[in-house]
N, C-alpha and C positions, 0 to 999 in steps of 0.2 A: 296485568300479564301474569299468567300462571307459571309455575316453576318449570313445567314440561315445555311450554312454549318458549320460555327463556333459554333453556338448555338446547332446544332444537335450533334456535336462532344462533346461539354461540357455536354450535356444531357445524353450521353451514357457512359461517362467516369466514372469509379467506383473506381479510385485510392484514392480519398479523403474519400470515404466511408470505404475503407479498413483501412486507417490510423485511422479513428475515432473508428472503431471496436477494433483495436489493443490498442488504447489509453484507451478505456473502460476496456479491459481485464487487462492492466497494473494497472489501478487505483483500480480495485477489488483486485488484488494481493497485492498491497500496503496496502489497508485497512485491509486485512486479516493479513498481517505481523504486522501492528500496534496493532491490537487486541491481537495477540499472544505475542508480546513484552511487552504489558501492563500487561498481566498475569504473564510473567516471572519476570518483575520488582516488582510486588506486592509480589510474592513468595520470591524473593531475599531479599526484605526489611524485610519480616517476619523472614526469617532465620537469618539475621544479628541482628535483635532485640533479638532473642533467644540466639545468641552467646554473645551479650552484657550482657544480663541478667545472663547468666551462668558465664561469666567472673567476673561480679560484685559480684555474690554470692560466687565465689571461692576466691576472694580477701578479703572478709569480715571476 
């Protein structure tokens, strides 16, 4: 295979571009999951703080 044919083959190959697109999609999904989990964690902390306060009041 000559150098020009090899470079032409590389120039028309789009497998790498597809992998990059899938990588970007996965990264956006992960960012959305992290945002959602942060909201769940904040709500969970709030609920347990209320449980702690109620248990402290009940035991006093």
